[in-house]
C-alpha positions in Angstrom: 0.0 0.0 0.0 1.3 3.4 -1.0 1.6 6.3 1.4 -0.3 9.1 -0.2 -1.8 12.5 0.4 -5.5 13.4 0.5 -5.0 15.4 -2.6 -3.8 12.3 -4.4 -6.8 10.3 -3.3 -9.1 13.0 -4.5 -7.5 13.4 -7.9 -7.4 9.6 -8.3 -11.2 9.8 -8.7 -10.8 11.6 -12.0 -11.4 9.3 -15.1 -8.0 10.2 -16.6 -6.2 9.3 -13.4 -8.2 6.2 -12.2 -6.6 4.1 -14.9 -3.1 4.6 -13.5 -2.0 1.4 -11.9 -0.2 1.3 -8.5 2.5 -0.9 -10.0 3.3 2.0 -12.5 3.6 4.5 -9.6 5.9 2.1 -7.7 8.1 1.7 -10.8 8.4 5.5 -11.2 9.5 5.7 -7.5 11.9 2.7 -7.4 13.4 2.7 -10.9 12.8 6.2 -12.4 13.9 7.1 -15.9 14.5 10.6 -14.5 14.3 12.1 -11.0 14.6 15.8 -10.0 14.0 17.8 -6.9 11.6 20.8 -7.2 12.3 24.1 -5.5 9.6 23.3 -2.9 11.4 20.1 -1.9 9.1 17.7 -3.6 10.5 15.1 -6.0 9.4 14.4 -9.5 9.9 10.9 -10.9 9.2 9.6 -14.4 8.7 6.2 -15.9 7.7 4.9 -19.3 4.6 2.8 -19.2 4.8 0.4 -22.1 1.3 -0.8 -21.7 -0.1 2.6 -22.6 2.9 4.0 -24.5 3.1 7.1 -22.3 5.3 8.7 -19.6 4.0 8.8 -16.1 5.1 11.5 -13.7 4.9 10.9 -10.0 5.3 13.7 -7.4 6.5 12.7 -4.0 6.6 14.8 -0.8 9.9 15.7 0.7 10.0 12.4 2.7 10.5 10.7 -0.7 7.8 8.1 0.1 4.4 9.9 0.1 2.7 10.2 -3.3 1.2 13.6 -3.8 0.3 13.3 -7.5 0.6 11.0 -10.5 -0.4 11.7 -14.1 0.6 11.0 -17.7 3.1 13.7 -18.8 2.7 14.7 -22.4 5.7 17.1 -22.2 8.4 14.7 -20.9 11.2 14.0 -23.3 10.3 16.8 -25.7 
């Protein structure tokens, strides 16, 4: 079970986010293609999801464990 914020649980109800599998989120966290720290201390992690042919961006809180957001990132790699 992932640690996550209330915001993440709320946005997960959206149709475009409900299809994001937990295993994809875990992959972005544990084996990211890219990882960077934002100015607010949060961490961005990306992974390629072969199943849907899209990049997934996961935003973690400063503790590097709590998922705050996860969405398909159309701009990554461009």
